C-alpha positions as CSV (number, residue, x, y, z in Angstrom):
1,M,-20.5,-103.2,151.3
2,T,-18.3,-103.1,148.2
3,T,-16.7,-106.5,149.1
4,Q,-20.1,-108.0,149.7
5,L,-21.5,-106.8,146.4
6,A,-18.7,-108.1,144.6
7,A,-19.2,-111.5,146.1
8,Y,-22.9,-111.5,144.6
9,S,-22.0,-110.1,141.4
10,T,-20.6,-111.8,138.3
11,S,-18.1,-109.9,136.1
12,T,-18.5,-110.2,132.0
13,A,-15.3,-112.2,132.0
14,E,-16.6,-115.0,134.2
15,A,-20.0,-114.7,132.5
16,V,-18.5,-115.6,129.1
17,Q,-16.4,-117.8,130.5
18,F,-19.2,-119.8,132.1
19,W,-21.6,-119.7,129.2
20,I,-18.8,-121.0,126.7
21,L,-17.3,-123.7,128.8
22,G,-20.7,-124.6,130.4
23,T,-22.1,-125.2,126.8
24,V,-18.9,-127.3,125.9
25,A,-19.5,-129.4,129.2
26,V,-22.9,-130.0,128.6
27,I,-22.5,-131.1,124.8
28,G,-19.5,-133.3,126.2
29,A,-22.0,-135.0,128.8
30,L,-24.7,-135.6,126.1
31,C,-22.1,-137.1,123.9
32,T,-20.9,-139.6,126.6
33,I,-24.6,-140.8,126.6
34,L,-25.5,-140.7,123.2
35,M,-22.2,-142.0,121.6
36,K,-22.3,-145.4,120.2
37,R,-18.5,-146.4,120.7
38,A,-17.5,-146.7,124.2
39,V,-14.0,-145.2,123.4
40,H,-15.8,-142.0,122.0
41,S,-18.0,-141.7,125.1
42,A,-15.0,-142.2,127.4
43,L,-13.3,-139.0,125.5
44,C,-16.2,-137.0,125.7
45,L,-16.2,-137.6,129.5
46,A,-12.9,-136.8,129.8
47,G,-13.4,-133.5,128.0
48,T,-16.1,-132.7,130.4
49,M,-13.9,-133.5,133.5
50,I,-11.4,-131.1,132.3
51,I,-13.8,-128.3,131.9
52,L,-15.1,-128.9,135.6
53,A,-11.4,-128.6,136.6
54,V,-11.3,-125.3,134.8
55,F,-14.5,-124.2,136.7
56,Y,-13.0,-125.3,140.1
57,L,-9.6,-123.1,139.4
58,A,-11.6,-119.9,138.3
59,N,-13.6,-120.1,141.4
60,G,-10.5,-120.2,143.4
61,A,-10.7,-124.0,144.5
62,Y,-7.1,-124.8,143.3
63,F,-6.8,-128.0,145.2
64,L,-10.0,-129.3,144.0
65,G,-9.2,-128.5,140.3
66,V,-5.5,-129.8,140.4
67,V,-7.2,-133.1,141.9
68,Q,-9.9,-133.4,139.3
69,I,-7.4,-133.1,136.6
70,I,-4.7,-135.3,138.1
71,V,-6.8,-138.1,139.8
72,Y,-10.0,-138.2,137.8
73,T,-9.1,-136.9,134.3
74,G,-5.5,-138.1,134.2
75,A,-5.8,-141.5,136.2
76,I,-9.0,-143.1,136.4
77,M,-10.8,-141.7,133.2
78,M,-7.6,-142.7,131.2
79,L,-7.7,-146.3,133.1
80,F,-10.8,-146.7,131.9
81,L,-10.2,-145.5,128.3
82,F,-7.4,-148.1,128.3
83,V,-9.4,-150.9,129.7
84,V,-12.3,-150.0,127.0
85,M,-9.5,-149.9,124.2
86,L,-8.0,-153.2,125.5
87,V,-11.1,-155.3,126.1
88,G,-12.5,-154.0,122.8
89,V,-16.2,-153.0,123.6
90,T,-18.3,-152.3,120.5
91,A,-21.7,-150.8,120.2
92,A,-23.1,-154.5,119.6
93,D,-22.2,-155.5,123.1
94,S,-23.7,-152.5,124.8
95,L,-26.8,-153.2,123.3
96,K,-27.4,-156.6,125.1
97,E,-29.2,-156.3,128.2
98,T,-27.9,-158.9,130.3
99,I,-29.8,-157.9,133.5
100,K,-33.7,-157.5,133.0
101,G,-35.3,-154.4,134.0
102,Q,-32.1,-152.2,133.8
103,R,-33.2,-149.7,131.4
104,W,-36.0,-148.8,133.7
105,L,-34.0,-148.7,136.7
106,A,-31.3,-146.4,135.1
107,A,-34.3,-144.0,133.9
108,L,-35.5,-143.9,137.5
109,C,-32.1,-143.1,138.7
110,G,-31.6,-140.5,136.1
111,L,-34.8,-139.0,137.0
112,G,-34.2,-138.9,140.7
113,F,-30.6,-137.3,139.9
114,G,-32.4,-134.6,137.9
115,V,-34.7,-133.8,140.8
116,L,-31.8,-133.4,143.3
117,L,-29.8,-131.4,140.5
118,V,-32.9,-129.0,140.2
119,A,-33.4,-128.8,144.0
120,G,-29.6,-128.1,144.4
121,I,-29.7,-125.3,142.0
122,G,-32.8,-123.9,143.4
123,N,-31.7,-124.2,146.9
124,A,-28.3,-122.3,145.7
125,S,-30.2,-119.5,143.8
126,L,-32.9,-118.9,146.4
127,T,-30.7,-118.7,149.7
128,E,-27.6,-116.3,150.5
129,F,-24.3,-118.0,150.4
130,N,-20.9,-116.7,152.1
131,G,-18.7,-116.8,149.3
132,I,-15.5,-118.4,148.5
133,G,-13.5,-116.2,150.6
134,Q,-14.8,-117.1,153.6
135,A,-15.0,-120.8,152.7
136,N,-11.1,-120.6,152.0
137,A,-10.2,-118.3,154.6
138,G,-7.9,-121.0,156.2
139,G,-6.7,-122.5,152.8
140,N,-8.5,-124.2,150.2
141,V,-7.4,-127.5,151.5
142,E,-8.5,-126.9,155.1
143,G,-11.8,-125.5,154.1
144,L,-12.3,-128.6,151.7
145,A,-11.3,-131.1,154.6
146,A,-13.5,-129.3,157.1
147,L,-16.5,-129.8,154.6
148,L,-15.8,-133.3,153.9
149,F,-15.0,-134.7,157.5
150,T,-17.7,-132.6,159.3
151,K,-20.8,-131.4,157.2
152,Y,-20.8,-134.0,154.5
153,V,-19.1,-136.8,156.0
154,F,-22.0,-139.4,155.5
155,A,-22.4,-138.5,151.9
156,F,-18.5,-138.7,151.2
157,E,-18.6,-142.2,153.1
158,I,-21.5,-143.2,150.9
159,T,-19.7,-142.2,147.9
160,G,-16.8,-144.3,148.8
161,A,-18.8,-147.2,149.6
162,L,-20.7,-146.8,146.0
163,L,-17.1,-146.4,144.3
164,I,-15.8,-149.5,145.7
165,T,-19.1,-151.5,145.1
166,A,-18.8,-150.3,141.6
167,A,-15.3,-151.7,141.1
168,V,-16.1,-154.8,142.6
169,G,-19.1,-155.3,140.2
170,A,-17.1,-154.5,137.3
171,M,-14.6,-157.3,138.3
172,V,-17.5,-159.8,138.9
173,L,-19.3,-158.8,135.6
174,T,-15.7,-159.3,133.6
175,H,-14.7,-162.3,135.3
176,R,-15.5,-165.7,133.4
177,E,-15.4,-169.0,134.8
178,R,-14.4,-171.8,132.4
179,T,-17.5,-174.0,132.1
180,E,-15.9,-176.6,129.7
181,R,-12.6,-178.6,129.2
182,A,-10.0,-176.8,127.4
183,K,-9.0,-178.3,124.0
184,T,-5.7,-179.8,123.6
185,Q,-3.3,-179.0,120.8
186,R,-4.0,-182.1,118.8
187,E,-7.8,-181.5,118.7
188,L,-7.3,-177.7,117.8
189,A,-5.2,-179.1,114.8
190,E,-7.8,-181.7,113.9
191,E,-10.3,-178.8,113.9
192,R,-8.1,-176.7,111.5
193,V,-7.7,-179.3,109.2
194,R,-11.5,-180.1,109.0
195,E,-12.2,-176.4,108.3
196,G,-9.8,-176.1,105.8
197,K,-7.5,-173.5,107.3
198,Q,-4.1,-172.6,106.6
199,L,-2.0,-175.4,108.4
200,P,1.7,-174.4,107.6
201,P,2.9,-170.8,108.5
202,L,1.9,-168.4,106.0
203,P,4.4,-167.3,103.5
204,A,6.8,-164.6,103.7
205,P,6.2,-161.4,101.9
206,G,8.1,-160.0,98.9
207,V,10.2,-161.8,96.4
208,Y,13.7,-162.5,97.7
209,A,16.8,-161.1,95.5
210,R,14.3,-158.5,94.3
211,H,11.8,-157.3,97.1
212,N,11.5,-158.4,100.8
213,A,9.2,-155.5,102.1
214,V,6.0,-156.4,103.9
215,D,3.9,-154.2,101.5
216,I,4.9,-156.5,98.3
217,A,2.9,-159.5,98.0
218,G,5.1,-162.6,97.3
219,L,4.7,-164.4,94.0
220,L,3.7,-168.0,93.2
221,P,5.6,-170.0,90.8
222,D,3.4,-168.7,87.9
223,G,4.1,-165.3,88.7
224,T,0.7,-164.2,90.2
225,P,0.8,-162.5,93.6
226,S,-0.5,-164.4,96.8
227,D,-2.6,-162.8,99.1
228,L,-1.4,-164.7,102.1
229,T,2.0,-163.2,101.9
230,V,0.7,-159.6,103.0
231,S,-1.0,-158.5,106.1
232,K,-4.8,-158.2,106.0
233,T,-4.5,-154.8,107.6
234,L,-2.4,-153.4,104.8
235,R,-4.8,-155.3,102.3
236,E,-7.7,-153.2,103.7
237,R,-5.7,-149.8,103.9
238,G,-4.7,-150.1,100.1
239,Q,-1.1,-150.1,100.8
240,I,0.2,-153.1,99.0
241,R,2.7,-152.2,96.1
242,D,2.0,-154.3,93.1
243,V,4.9,-155.6,91.1
244,S,3.2,-158.6,89.7
245,Q,3.3,-157.3,86.0
246,E,7.0,-156.3,86.5
247,A,7.7,-159.9,87.6
248,L,5.5,-161.5,84.9
249,N,7.3,-159.4,82.0
250,D,10.6,-160.7,83.8
251,L,9.3,-164.1,83.8
252,K,8.4,-164.0,80.2
253,A,11.8,-162.6,79.2
254,L,13.6,-165.3,81.3
255,E,11.4,-167.8,79.2
256,Q,12.3,-166.3,76.2
257,R,16.0,-166.4,76.9
258,S,15.8,-170.2,78.0
259,E,14.0,-171.1,74.8
260,E,16.6,-169.6,72.6
261,R,19.3,-171.2,74.6
262,L,17.8,-174.6,74.0
263,E,17.3,-173.8,70.3
264,R,21.2,-173.0,70.1
265,R,22.0,-176.1,71.8
266,A,19.7,-178.2,69.6
267,V,21.1,-176.2,66.5
268,G,24.8,-176.7,67.1
269,P,24.7,-180.7,67.4
270,A,22.5,-180.8,64.3
271,K,25.1,-178.9,62.2
272,F,27.9,-180.7,63.6
273,Q,26.3,-184.1,62.6
274,R,25.8,-182.6,58.9
275,S,29.2,-181.6,58.7
276,E,30.3,-185.1,59.4
277,E,28.1,-186.7,57.0
278,A,29.1,-184.3,54.2
279,S,32.9,-185.3,54.9
280,K,32.0,-189.1,54.4
């Protein structure tokens, strides 16, 4: 009798864990839908999956919890995240509706999923359940396999078919056929000339014999820094060291020393000529 009551009751620790993690999971799920950037949505979805794995572990489904972390969160979700980061999907791309009526279809699917979710929760709360102990009598892996390949075999196969269809659909949507002839190197060079772009390689950063760091702009012949010598990323971050004033001061000092030397050379022959004339 005591064991049966324990199966139907919830301890205080379990309730606290459920309400805290459940709230975070719902927030992560909402952020997955509402975030503007695809990378942020993927990270929120990964956090929700980790919380689901914690729920599985807390309920005694150790195999399912480990699979949730290793397979879904660690492999599939991280693969999605890396693909999104490499492709560079932006918020502007996600707002373009390439298939007509997909918003209404998505809303209808969401409504149907909500009805199924409410029906499942209602069925679980109104009927009696056997408990996790009876389900894992022969082990968590054996109990899970028995349910997947007997009672829920059709749902399992349909889910697998949907995942394969989604993977093939993603490959078809991302594949792009070349509809025009590829431009030759000569044509590309002519376009760069007509558009007035930088034709030769960009000048190197820094001033040799003084500085050659990537965060120091190279100086032009007049001593002013050249923006083409430093990376655009460093310019946006404001991480460029400005040594232009120092270089201008050095240039002025060099010019002054050159003028003094020229004056000395000009004064020297004049004095020698005057001395010769006086001796005559």
